C-alpha positions as CSV (number, residue, x, y, z in Angstrom):
1,M,6.9,23.4,58.7
2,A,6.1,21.9,62.0
3,N,3.0,24.0,62.6
4,W,0.9,23.9,59.5
5,N,-1.3,26.9,58.9
6,K,-3.8,27.6,56.1
7,N,-1.2,28.9,53.7
8,D,1.0,25.9,54.2
9,R,-1.9,23.5,53.6
10,A,-2.7,25.3,50.4
11,R,0.9,25.1,49.2
12,L,1.0,21.4,50.1
13,A,-2.1,20.8,48.1
14,Q,-0.7,22.7,45.1
15,V,2.6,20.8,45.2
16,A,0.7,17.4,45.6
17,L,-1.2,18.1,42.4
18,R,1.7,19.5,40.4
19,Y,4.2,16.8,40.9
20,H,4.0,13.2,39.7
21,S,5.8,11.6,42.6
22,N,6.0,12.0,46.4
23,K,9.8,12.3,46.0
24,D,9.6,15.3,43.6
25,A,6.9,17.0,45.7
26,S,8.9,16.6,48.9
27,I,12.0,18.0,47.1
28,A,10.0,21.0,46.0
29,L,9.0,21.7,49.6
30,G,12.4,21.1,51.0
31,I,11.2,18.3,53.3
32,G,11.7,14.5,53.4
33,V,9.4,12.0,51.7
34,S,8.2,10.6,55.0
35,A,7.5,14.1,56.3
36,F,5.6,14.9,53.0
37,N,3.5,11.7,53.4
38,R,2.7,12.5,57.0
39,A,1.8,16.1,56.2
40,C,-0.6,15.0,53.4
41,K,-2.2,12.4,55.6
42,R,-2.7,14.9,58.4
43,A,-4.1,17.6,56.1
44,G,-6.4,15.1,54.3
45,I,-4.7,15.7,51.0
46,E,-4.2,13.0,48.4
47,S,-0.5,12.5,47.7
48,P,0.8,12.0,44.2
49,N,1.4,8.3,44.8
50,L,-2.1,7.7,46.2
51,R,-3.6,9.7,43.3
52,I,-1.9,7.5,40.8
53,K,-3.0,4.3,42.6
54,R,-6.6,5.6,42.7
55,Q,-6.6,6.5,39.0
56,Q,-5.2,3.1,38.1
57,A,-7.8,1.3,40.2
58,E,-10.6,3.4,38.6
59,A,-9.3,2.6,35.1
60,Q,-9.1,-1.1,35.9
61,A,-12.7,-1.0,37.3
62,R,-13.9,0.8,34.0
63,R,-12.2,-1.9,31.9
64,A,-13.8,-4.6,34.0
65,A,-17.2,-3.0,33.6
66,R,-16.7,-2.9,29.8
67,G,-15.7,-6.5,29.8
68,T,-12.4,-5.9,28.1
């Protein structure tokens, strides 16, 4: 998957949403974790690990806003 086309990017986005970790997503695509991270970054797709970090930060911000 050296040259990413439109179909590859769509598949990358689907896998990134479906799996809970970068490791599982990279295994599903048959590439290494580092290659998966680079591909997500180049395609502008949020990787599973970044999605989890963002969701945790949003939840923490909501809790702080509530004062809990």
